[in-house]
N, C-alpha and C positions, 0 to 999 in steps of 0.2 A: 659703427663698425663694417667694413665690407665682405661680403661673401668671399672665402677664398677662392682664388683662382684653380681652374681645371686644366688637365693634362688631359690628351686624348692621341689613343692610337688609332689608326684607321689601318686595316689589313684588306686588301682587295684580293679576294676570294673567285673561284671559276663558280659561287654560287652567288657573287656580290659583294658587297660592303661590310664585316663586320665593325663596328664602333666602340671601343671601350674608351672610359672615361675613369678619370681619375682624380682625388680629389684629396691633400696631407694625407697620401702616402698610401690611401685605402680605394679599390675600385668604387664605384657608385654605381655606374651604369655597362651593360652591353647591349649593344641594336644589331640583331642578326636580321642579314635580310627575306623578306619573307619568300619561301621556297614551297609551291604546290606541288611538284613533281622533282624527282630526282632523274636524270637522267648521266647526269657525273658525279665525281665523288668531290663534295667542297676540300681547294688544295689553296694553299696564298700564296699567290703571284706577287702582290706587292705589298709594301709595308710603310705607311707616314706616320710620326711621330713628334708628336708635340709637347714636351715635358717641360714645366715650369719649374718644377723643384726637381732637387737628386731624388726625393722620397717615392715622387710620382714615377719619374724616370725609371725606377729601382721595381714598383708596384707594374709599370706598364711592360718592362723585359719580365716580369714574370710571368705575366698575363699572356702574353706573345709566346713564351714556349708552351702555358696549359694549354692555349687554342691550337699551337701547331701540334700539341701530341693528342690531344681529343678528334681531331682532324685527320692526324694517321691514324688512330685506330688503337694508340697507346697509351698504356697506364700514363696519366699527365701525371706533372710534378705536386707539391701541396699546391693549395688554392693560396692564390695572396692573400693579405687582409683585405677583407670585404667591410663596406659602410652601405649597403641600400635602406635609400630613404623608401620607407612604405608608412601608410598612415595605419594606425589601429595597431592594436595588441593580437589581434587573431593573426592577422595578416604576418608579421612578425613571427610569431609562432610559428606560424605554418613553413615560413622559411628557413627557420631555425631547425626545425622537423627536417626538412628535405636534406641540409646538411649533412644527417648524421644515416641518408640512406646508403648504402653499402654500391659502391661503383659493380652495374651488370644484376643488379636487382632491380624488384619493380615491388608497386605499394597499391591499392587500388585508393580512391579518393576518400571510399567510404571508411577501411582500414585506418588510414592517415588522420580522420575525423575522431573515428574511435580513439585513434593513440592520444589524440590531443585532448580528451575527455569529450569530445561533442557529438555522439552519438545524431545520426541524423545530421549532421554539417557537410555531407559531400559536396554538395553545388560550393558552399562558402569555402571547401578547401581548393576548388578548382577554379574558384574568383582568385582567391589568393595567387594561387599557383600564376595566373594568367598576370596578374601584376609583380612580377618577378623584374625587377629591373637588370639583374643578371644570370641571365637562362643557360650559359653555359658553364657560372662557376657555381650557381645555387641548380642543383638540379631537378628543378621542377618535371624534367620531360622522363622520371624513374617513374612517375604517378601516372597510372592507367584506370580504368574504366573498369566497373565490374565484370568479371566475364574474357577480361583479357582485351577487349577493344582498345585504341590507343586513345581515346580523349582527346583534348584538344592540347596545340600549341601554338604557344604567342606569335612565332616564327612560320607555322604551317608544318604539318605532317610530315612533310620530307625531311625536315629536320627532326622532330622528334624520330620516326624509325630510324634516321641517321645514329641519329648517338645512340640511342639503347640498342642497334645491331653492333656496332662501334665497342661500345666497352663490354658484350658478351665475347666478341670476337679478340679484344685483345689483352 
């Protein structure tokens, strides 16, 4: 039995290319361009989609609306169906907990570890967040270091700061 085909959405933005992958009607991956400094605001310039099934076409259309709202600082529509492929129960639990964090709020790595019944696992929470394959859709940017420092973000701190600022403004 072969693996199901994947569909892709490519959004060319002022910060680089955002690549979103769907399979079986759910998003499985979102790759953000690494950005260290923010001299502009990320805006979509062009799109290219290769959807192989109607379900993927719908998922990618919803993903595009979600991304455009995020980049505009507006409240995005409901998150499309997600199927992140990540190893380990702890990482899956962290990603599930991230999805419950309200827009415009933050939590520390340590506090999230305590919520998961794993006090002292703040670094493991950070590692799990760093493994997030859907960073715009599973809001790992809402997790900060103790004292409010931003901590890390897989696509660079410019993205994390932009997402946090735009959520608080929108």
